Biopython code that builds the backbone (N, CA, C, O; Angstrom):
import numpy as np
from Bio.PDB.StructureBuilder import StructureBuilder

atoms = [
    (1, "MET", "N", (-54.092, 32.562, 3.031)),
    (1, "MET", "CA", (-53.104, 31.501, 2.893)),
    (1, "MET", "C", (-52.075, 31.654, 4.014)),
    (1, "MET", "O", (-51.500, 32.728, 4.190)),
    (2, "GLU", "N", (-51.846, 30.590, 4.764)),
    (2, "GLU", "CA", (-50.901, 30.628, 5.874)),
    (2, "GLU", "C", (-49.602, 29.936, 5.470)),
    (2, "GLU", "O", (-49.620, 28.988, 4.684)),
    (3, "PRO", "N", (-48.467, 30.410, 6.011)),
    (3, "PRO", "CA", (-47.184, 29.767, 5.680)),
    (3, "PRO", "C", (-47.103, 28.364, 6.275)),
    (3, "PRO", "O", (-47.703, 28.070, 7.309)),
    (4, "VAL", "N", (-46.358, 27.524, 5.606)),
    (4, "VAL", "CA", (-46.145, 26.155, 6.064)),
    (4, "VAL", "C", (-44.663, 25.983, 6.359)),
    (4, "VAL", "O", (-43.813, 26.345, 5.546)),
    (5, "VAL", "N", (-44.359, 25.429, 7.523)),
    (5, "VAL", "CA", (-42.975, 25.174, 7.916)),
    (5, "VAL", "C", (-42.770, 23.668, 7.997)),
    (5, "VAL", "O", (-43.544, 22.963, 8.645)),
    (6, "VAL", "N", (-41.731, 23.182, 7.340)),
    (6, "VAL", "CA", (-41.410, 21.757, 7.360)),
    (6, "VAL", "C", (-40.025, 21.591, 7.956)),
    (6, "VAL", "O", (-39.077, 22.257, 7.540)),
    (7, "MET", "N", (-39.910, 20.703, 8.928)),
    (7, "MET", "CA", (-38.608, 20.429, 9.552)),
    (7, "MET", "C", (-38.307, 18.944, 9.402)),
    (7, "MET", "O", (-39.176, 18.100, 9.619)),
    (8, "ASP", "N", (-37.073, 18.634, 9.030)),
    (8, "ASP", "CA", (-36.629, 17.250, 8.914)),
    (8, "ASP", "C", (-35.544, 16.991, 9.938)),
    (8, "ASP", "O", (-34.822, 17.904, 10.338)),
    (9, "THR", "N", (-35.435, 15.752, 10.356)),
    (9, "THR", "CA", (-34.405, 15.349, 11.308)),
    (9, "THR", "C", (-33.670, 14.148, 10.746)),
    (9, "THR", "O", (-34.275, 13.247, 10.164)),
    (10, "ILE", "N", (-32.357, 14.146, 10.928)),
    (10, "ILE", "CA", (-31.541, 13.005, 10.529)),
    (10, "ILE", "C", (-30.881, 12.457, 11.783)),
    (10, "ILE", "O", (-30.208, 13.193, 12.504)),
    (11, "LEU", "N", (-31.065, 11.180, 12.046)),
    (11, "LEU", "CA", (-30.437, 10.527, 13.191)),
    (11, "LEU", "C", (-29.139, 9.885, 12.720)),
    (11, "LEU", "O", (-29.144, 9.056, 11.810)),
    (12, "VAL", "N", (-28.036, 10.267, 13.341)),
    (12, "VAL", "CA", (-26.729, 9.724, 12.976)),
    (12, "VAL", "C", (-26.229, 8.875, 14.134)),
    (12, "VAL", "O", (-26.124, 9.355, 15.263)),
    (13, "VAL", "N", (-25.921, 7.621, 13.856)),
    (13, "VAL", "CA", (-25.432, 6.701, 14.878)),
    (13, "VAL", "C", (-24.066, 6.199, 14.445)),
    (13, "VAL", "O", (-23.897, 5.728, 13.321)),
    (14, "ARG", "N", (-23.094, 6.301, 15.340)),
    (14, "ARG", "CA", (-21.760, 5.780, 15.045)),
    (14, "ARG", "C", (-21.677, 4.321, 15.498)),
    (14, "ARG", "O", (-22.335, 3.934, 16.465)),
    (15, "PRO", "N", (-20.869, 3.507, 14.802)),
    (15, "PRO", "CA", (-20.697, 2.112, 15.222)),
    (15, "PRO", "C", (-19.933, 2.023, 16.542)),
    (15, "PRO", "O", (-19.244, 2.967, 16.929)),
    (16, "ARG", "N", (-20.055, 0.899, 17.223)),
    (16, "ARG", "CA", (-19.346, 0.711, 18.504)),
    (16, "ARG", "C", (-17.838, 0.802, 18.321)),
    (16, "ARG", "O", (-17.141, 1.412, 19.132)),
    (17, "GLU", "N", (-17.342, 0.197, 17.258)),
    (17, "GLU", "CA", (-15.905, 0.241, 16.975)),
    (17, "GLU", "C", (-15.693, 1.142, 15.761)),
    (17, "GLU", "O", (-15.837, 0.708, 14.618)),
    (18, "VAL", "N", (-15.351, 2.390, 16.024)),
    (18, "VAL", "CA", (-15.165, 3.372, 14.957)),
    (18, "VAL", "C", (-13.843, 3.121, 14.242)),
    (18, "VAL", "O", (-12.795, 2.994, 14.875)),
    (19, "GLN", "N", (-13.907, 3.054, 12.925)),
    (19, "GLN", "CA", (-12.703, 2.928, 12.095)),
    (19, "GLN", "C", (-12.647, 4.167, 11.207)),
    (19, "GLN", "O", (-13.226, 4.204, 10.121)),
    (20, "PHE", "N", (-11.936, 5.177, 11.698)),
    (20, "PHE", "CA", (-11.806, 6.431, 10.958)),
    (20, "PHE", "C", (-10.689, 6.266, 9.938)),
    (20, "PHE", "O", (-9.511, 6.248, 10.296)),
    (21, "LYS", "N", (-11.064, 6.146, 8.655)),
    (21, "LYS", "CA", (-10.082, 5.975, 7.582)),
    (21, "LYS", "C", (-10.511, 6.817, 6.389)),
    (21, "LYS", "O", (-11.699, 6.950, 6.092)),
    (22, "TRP", "N", (-9.530, 7.375, 5.724)),
    (22, "TRP", "CA", (-9.803, 8.163, 4.530)),
    (22, "TRP", "C", (-8.612, 8.050, 3.603)),
    (22, "TRP", "O", (-7.518, 7.681, 4.029)),
    (23, "SER", "N", (-8.825, 8.368, 2.328)),
    (23, "SER", "CA", (-7.718, 8.382, 1.371)),
    (23, "SER", "C", (-7.802, 9.665, 0.549)),
    (23, "SER", "O", (-8.886, 10.170, 0.255)),
    (24, "PHE", "N", (-6.633, 10.171, 0.191)),
    (24, "PHE", "CA", (-6.522, 11.414, -0.569)),
    (24, "PHE", "C", (-5.723, 11.131, -1.821)),
    (24, "PHE", "O", (-4.607, 10.617, -1.743)),
    (25, "ASP", "N", (-6.283, 11.461, -2.983)),
    (25, "ASP", "CA", (-5.604, 11.307, -4.266)),
    (25, "ASP", "C", (-5.443, 12.701, -4.864)),
    (25, "ASP", "O", (-6.392, 13.260, -5.413)),
    (26, "LYS", "N", (-4.235, 13.260, -4.756)),
    (26, "LYS", "CA", (-3.987, 14.624, -5.227)),
    (26, "LYS", "C", (-4.111, 14.728, -6.743)),
    (26, "LYS", "O", (-4.597, 15.738, -7.252)),
    (27, "VAL", "N", (-3.680, 13.704, -7.467)),
    (27, "VAL", "CA", (-3.745, 13.732, -8.934)),
    (27, "VAL", "C", (-5.202, 13.781, -9.404)),
    (27, "VAL", "O", (-5.544, 14.549, -10.303)),
    (28, "ALA", "N", (-6.049, 12.964, -8.794)),
    (28, "ALA", "CA", (-7.465, 12.931, -9.174)),
    (28, "ALA", "C", (-8.269, 14.038, -8.498)),
    (28, "ALA", "O", (-9.369, 14.363, -8.942)),
    (29, "GLY", "N", (-7.727, 14.620, -7.425)),
    (29, "GLY", "CA", (-8.453, 15.649, -6.680)),
    (29, "GLY", "C", (-9.616, 15.084, -5.894)),
    (29, "GLY", "O", (-10.704, 15.661, -5.875)),
    (30, "THR", "N", (-9.379, 13.924, -5.229)),
    (30, "THR", "CA", (-10.458, 13.273, -4.491)),
    (30, "THR", "C", (-10.069, 12.972, -3.049)),
    (30, "THR", "O", (-8.903, 12.732, -2.736)),
    (31, "VAL", "N", (-11.069, 12.993, -2.188)),
    (31, "VAL", "CA", (-10.962, 12.489, -0.820)),
    (31, "VAL", "C", (-12.070, 11.461, -0.669)),
    (31, "VAL", "O", (-13.230, 11.739, -0.974)),
    (32, "SER", "N", (-11.710, 10.260, -0.194)),
    (32, "SER", "CA", (-12.671, 9.169, -0.043)),
    (32, "SER", "C", (-12.770, 8.760, 1.416)),
    (32, "SER", "O", (-11.760, 8.693, 2.117)),
    (33, "ASN", "N", (-13.974, 8.489, 1.870)),
    (33, "ASN", "CA", (-14.179, 7.964, 3.213)),
    (33, "ASN", "C", (-14.169, 6.446, 3.112)),
    (33, "ASN", "O", (-15.133, 5.847, 2.635)),
    (34, "THR", "N", (-13.085, 5.820, 3.559)),
    (34, "THR", "CA", (-12.942, 4.372, 3.483)),
    (34, "THR", "C", (-13.178, 3.702, 4.830)),
    (34, "THR", "O", (-12.985, 2.493, 4.962)),
    (35, "GLY", "N", (-13.591, 4.466, 5.821)),
    (35, "GLY", "CA", (-13.864, 3.922, 7.151)),
    (35, "GLY", "C", (-15.325, 3.541, 7.309)),
    (35, "GLY", "O", (-16.062, 3.397, 6.333)),
    (36, "ASN", "N", (-15.728, 3.380, 8.576)),
    (36, "ASN", "CA", (-17.106, 2.979, 8.850)),
    (36, "ASN", "C", (-17.906, 4.059, 9.583)),
    (36, "ASN", "O", (-18.957, 3.767, 10.155)),
    (37, "THR", "N", (-17.418, 5.299, 9.571)),
    (37, "THR", "CA", (-18.123, 6.400, 10.219)),
    (37, "THR", "C", (-18.008, 7.664, 9.371)),
    (37, "THR", "O", (-17.195, 7.725, 8.449)),
    (38, "TRP", "N", (-18.804, 8.648, 9.679)),
    (38, "TRP", "CA", (-18.802, 9.891, 8.912)),
    (38, "TRP", "C", (-17.735, 10.843, 9.430)),
    (38, "TRP", "O", (-17.263, 10.711, 10.559)),
    (39, "PHE", "N", (-17.361, 11.804, 8.591)),
    (39, "PHE", "CA", (-16.519, 12.907, 9.036)),
    (39, "PHE", "C", (-16.804, 14.127, 8.172)),
    (39, "PHE", "O", (-17.402, 14.026, 7.100)),
    (40, "LYS", "N", (-16.367, 15.276, 8.660)),
    (40, "LYS", "CA", (-16.568, 16.535, 7.941)),
    (40, "LYS", "C", (-15.274, 16.903, 7.235)),
    (40, "LYS", "O", (-14.215, 16.965, 7.861)),
    (41, "LEU", "N", (-15.357, 17.144, 5.935)),
    (41, "LEU", "CA", (-14.221, 17.594, 5.134)),
    (41, "LEU", "C", (-14.386, 19.087, 4.901)),
    (41, "LEU", "O", (-15.435, 19.538, 4.442)),
    (42, "LEU", "N", (-13.353, 19.848, 5.217)),
    (42, "LEU", "CA", (-13.382, 21.299, 5.043)),
    (42, "LEU", "C", (-12.220, 21.701, 4.154)),
    (42, "LEU", "O", (-11.066, 21.427, 4.482)),
    (43, "ILE", "N", (-12.512, 22.351, 3.027)),
    (43, "ILE", "CA", (-11.489, 22.855, 2.111)),
    (43, "ILE", "C", (-11.530, 24.373, 2.186)),
    (43, "ILE", "O", (-12.531, 24.996, 1.834)),
    (44, "LYS", "N", (-10.431, 24.961, 2.649)),
    (44, "LYS", "CA", (-10.355, 26.416, 2.782)),
    (44, "LYS", "C", (-9.346, 26.965, 1.785)),
    (44, "LYS", "O", (-8.398, 26.271, 1.417)),
    (45, "PRO", "N", (-9.541, 28.219, 1.339)),
    (45, "PRO", "CA", (-8.609, 28.807, 0.372)),
    (45, "PRO", "C", (-7.235, 29.109, 0.958)),
    (45, "PRO", "O", (-6.287, 29.308, 0.199)),
    (46, "GLY", "N", (-7.094, 29.151, 2.263)),
    (46, "GLY", "CA", (-5.808, 29.416, 2.907)),
    (46, "GLY", "C", (-5.895, 29.137, 4.392)),
    (46, "GLY", "O", (-6.987, 29.024, 4.949)),
    (47, "CYS", "N", (-4.745, 29.027, 5.030)),
    (47, "CYS", "CA", (-4.707, 28.711, 6.459)),
    (47, "CYS", "C", (-5.375, 29.784, 7.316)),
    (47, "CYS", "O", (-5.974, 29.470, 8.345)),
    (48, "ASP", "N", (-5.278, 31.033, 6.907)),
    (48, "ASP", "CA", (-5.840, 32.130, 7.696)),
    (48, "ASP", "C", (-7.293, 32.438, 7.351)),
    (48, "ASP", "O", (-7.880, 33.347, 7.937)),
    (49, "SER", "N", (-7.877, 31.711, 6.426)),
    (49, "SER", "CA", (-9.265, 31.967, 6.045)),
    (49, "SER", "C", (-10.217, 31.303, 7.042)),
    (49, "SER", "O", (-9.834, 30.392, 7.777)),
    (50, "THR", "N", (-11.452, 31.774, 7.052)),
    (50, "THR", "CA", (-12.453, 31.243, 7.973)),
    (50, "THR", "C", (-13.178, 30.052, 7.348)),
    (50, "THR", "O", (-13.069, 29.797, 6.148)),
    (51, "GLU", "N", (-13.920, 29.328, 8.191)),
    (51, "GLU", "CA", (-14.705, 28.207, 7.678)),
    (51, "GLU", "C", (-15.747, 28.681, 6.671)),
    (51, "GLU", "O", (-16.068, 27.969, 5.720)),
    (52, "GLU", "N", (-16.270, 29.882, 6.883)),
    (52, "GLU", "CA", (-17.282, 30.420, 5.979)),
    (52, "GLU", "C", (-16.724, 30.676, 4.584)),
    (52, "GLU", "O", (-17.476, 30.674, 3.610)),
    (53, "GLU", "N", (-15.427, 30.894, 4.476)),
    (53, "GLU", "CA", (-14.799, 31.134, 3.176)),
    (53, "GLU", "C", (-14.495, 29.833, 2.442)),
    (53, "GLU", "O", (-14.156, 29.852, 1.259)),
    (54, "GLY", "N", (-14.613, 28.718, 3.130)),
    (54, "GLY", "CA", (-14.314, 27.425, 2.531)),
    (54, "GLY", "C", (-15.574, 26.667, 2.141)),
    (54, "GLY", "O", (-16.686, 27.187, 2.228)),
    (55, "ASP", "N", (-15.375, 25.436, 1.713)),
    (55, "ASP", "CA", (-16.469, 24.532, 1.372)),
    (55, "ASP", "C", (-16.391, 23.333, 2.301)),
    (55, "ASP", "O", (-15.299, 22.883, 2.646)),
    (56, "ALA", "N", (-17.544, 22.812, 2.708)),
    (56, "ALA", "CA", (-17.571, 21.693, 3.648)),
    (56, "ALA", "C", (-18.535, 20.617, 3.162)),
    (56, "ALA", "O", (-19.565, 20.911, 2.556)),
    (57, "TRP", "N", (-18.181, 19.378, 3.438)),
    (57, "TRP", "CA", (-19.010, 18.217, 3.123)),
    (57, "TRP", "C", (-18.971, 17.262, 4.306)),
    (57, "TRP", "O", (-17.945, 17.137, 4.974)),
    (58, "TYR", "N", (-20.084, 16.592, 4.565)),
    (58, "TYR", "CA", (-20.125, 15.488, 5.517)),
    (58, "TYR", "C", (-20.057, 14.216, 4.685)),
    (58, "TYR", "O", (-20.963, 13.930, 3.903)),
    (59, "LEU", "N", (-18.983, 13.455, 4.854)),
    (59, "LEU", "CA", (-18.792, 12.242, 4.071)),
    (59, "LEU", "C", (-19.223, 11.025, 4.875)),
    (59, "LEU", "O", (-18.685, 10.752, 5.948)),
    (60, "ARG", "N", (-20.195, 10.302, 4.346)),
    (60, "ARG", "CA", (-20.604, 9.034, 4.936)),
    (60, "ARG", "C", (-19.656, 7.948, 4.434)),
    (60, "ARG", "O", (-18.934, 8.169, 3.462)),
    (61, "PRO", "N", (-19.642, 6.781, 5.074)),
    (61, "PRO", "CA", (-18.783, 5.698, 4.590)),
    (61, "PRO", "C", (-19.040, 5.418, 3.108)),
    (61, "PRO", "O", (-20.183, 5.236, 2.687)),
    (62, "GLY", "N", (-17.968, 5.386, 2.333)),
    (62, "GLY", "CA", (-18.069, 5.129, 0.899)),
    (62, "GLY", "C", (-18.205, 6.376, 0.040)),
    (62, "GLY", "O", (-18.071, 6.294, -1.181)),
    (63, "ASP", "N", (-18.467, 7.528, 0.644)),
    (63, "ASP", "CA", (-18.606, 8.768, -0.127)),
    (63, "ASP", "C", (-17.254, 9.249, -0.651)),
    (63, "ASP", "O", (-16.217, 9.023, -0.028)),
    (64, "VAL", "N", (-17.284, 9.916, -1.807)),
    (64, "VAL", "CA", (-16.089, 10.485, -2.424)),
    (64, "VAL", "C", (-16.398, 11.924, -2.820)),
    (64, "VAL", "O", (-17.449, 12.202, -3.397)),
    (65, "VAL", "N", (-15.479, 12.840, -2.510)),
    (65, "VAL", "CA", (-15.597, 14.235, -2.941)),
    (65, "VAL", "C", (-14.539, 14.482, -4.000)),
    (65, "VAL", "O", (-13.361, 14.196, -3.789)),
    (66, "ARG", "N", (-14.966, 15.020, -5.155)),
    (66, "ARG", "CA", (-14.044, 15.383, -6.238)),
    (66, "ARG", "C", (-14.091, 16.894, -6.400)),
    (66, "ARG", "O", (-15.141, 17.458, -6.708)),
    (67, "GLN", "N", (-12.956, 17.548, -6.193)),
    (67, "GLN", "CA", (-12.890, 19.004, -6.299)),
    (67, "GLN", "C", (-11.560, 19.411, -6.915)),
    (67, "GLN", "O", (-10.519, 18.902, -6.501)),
    (68, "PRO", "N", (-11.563, 20.314, -7.893)),
    (68, "PRO", "CA", (-10.308, 20.800, -8.472)),
    (68, "PRO", "C", (-9.386, 21.425, -7.422)),
    (68, "PRO", "O", (-8.165, 21.365, -7.562)),
    (69, "ALA", "N", (-9.954, 22.021, -6.377)),
    (69, "ALA", "CA", (-9.135, 22.649, -5.328)),
    (69, "ALA", "C", (-8.243, 21.634, -4.620)),
    (69, "ALA", "O", (-7.206, 22.004, -4.070)),
    (70, "LEU", "N", (-8.631, 20.359, -4.627)),
    (70, "LEU", "CA", (-7.823, 19.325, -3.971)),
    (70, "LEU", "C", (-6.550, 19.007, -4.753)),
    (70, "LEU", "O", (-5.644, 18.367, -4.220)),
    (71, "ARG", "N", (-6.472, 19.444, -6.005)),
    (71, "ARG", "CA", (-5.260, 19.230, -6.809)),
    (71, "ARG", "C", (-4.235, 20.336, -6.597)),
    (71, "ARG", "O", (-3.074, 20.185, -6.979)),
    (72, "GLN", "N", (-4.646, 21.436, -5.999)),
    (72, "GLN", "CA", (-3.769, 22.594, -5.818)),
    (72, "GLN", "C", (-2.832, 22.385, -4.631)),
    (72, "GLN", "O", (-3.193, 21.706, -3.670)),
    (73, "PRO", "N", (-1.627, 22.966, -4.693)),
    (73, "PRO", "CA", (-0.722, 22.867, -3.540)),
    (73, "PRO", "C", (-1.257, 23.688, -2.374)),
    (73, "PRO", "O", (-1.886, 24.728, -2.572)),
    (74, "GLY", "N", (-1.006, 23.217, -1.170)),
    (74, "GLY", "CA", (-1.412, 23.948, 0.026)),
    (74, "GLY", "C", (-0.373, 24.980, 0.403)),
    (74, "GLY", "O", (0.688, 25.069, -0.213)),
    (75, "GLU", "N", (-0.693, 25.761, 1.425)),
    (75, "GLU", "CA", (0.253, 26.756, 1.924)),
    (75, "GLU", "C", (1.337, 26.052, 2.736)),
    (75, "GLU", "O", (1.045, 25.093, 3.450)),
    (76, "PRO", "N", (2.584, 26.514, 2.636)),
    (76, "PRO", "CA", (3.647, 25.903, 3.443)),
    (76, "PRO", "C", (3.419, 26.186, 4.924)),
    (76, "PRO", "O", (2.912, 27.244, 5.297)),
    (77, "LEU", "N", (3.801, 25.227, 5.761)),
    (77, "LEU", "CA", (3.678, 25.399, 7.207)),
    (77, "LEU", "C", (4.759, 26.340, 7.701)),
    (77, "LEU", "O", (5.904, 26.273, 7.253)),
    (78, "SER", "N", (4.399, 27.206, 8.614)),
    (78, "SER", "CA", (5.390, 28.116, 9.188)),
    (78, "SER", "C", (5.228, 28.131, 10.698)),
    (78, "SER", "O", (4.159, 27.814, 11.219)),
    (79, "GLY", "N", (6.273, 28.493, 11.386)),
    (79, "GLY", "CA", (6.225, 28.599, 12.836)),
    (79, "GLY", "C", (6.325, 27.277, 13.565)),
    (79, "GLY", "O", (5.977, 27.196, 14.743)),
    (80, "LEU", "N", (6.790, 26.245, 12.895)),
    (80, "LEU", "CA", (6.934, 24.950, 13.574)),
    (80, "LEU", "C", (8.299, 24.789, 14.165)),
    (80, "LEU", "O", (8.591, 23.759, 14.772)),
]
sb = StructureBuilder()
sb.init_structure("model")
sb.init_model(0)
sb.init_chain("A")
sb.init_seg("    ")
for serial, (resi, resn, name, xyz) in enumerate(atoms, 1):
    if name == "N":
        sb.init_residue(resn, " ", resi, " ")
    sb.init_atom(name, np.array(xyz, "f"), 0.0, 1.0, " ", f" {name:<3s}", serial, name[0])
structure = sb.get_structure()
């Protein structure tokens, strides 16, 4: 029995006129992509944490991410 390898490809095309829009609802803990293109949402446990310590999603137009972490307060900005 020989191993089988399957590879998939996704072609992503952006529109000519990109409308990057999103909305954040802290009470509901949601981020919505209300534009016409995709973007990457990254939720990290703190400002000094790495991307590997966080969670990431690619949101297509119309996608919504619901996460309890989005209801939590962020770290205060310092050094500004």
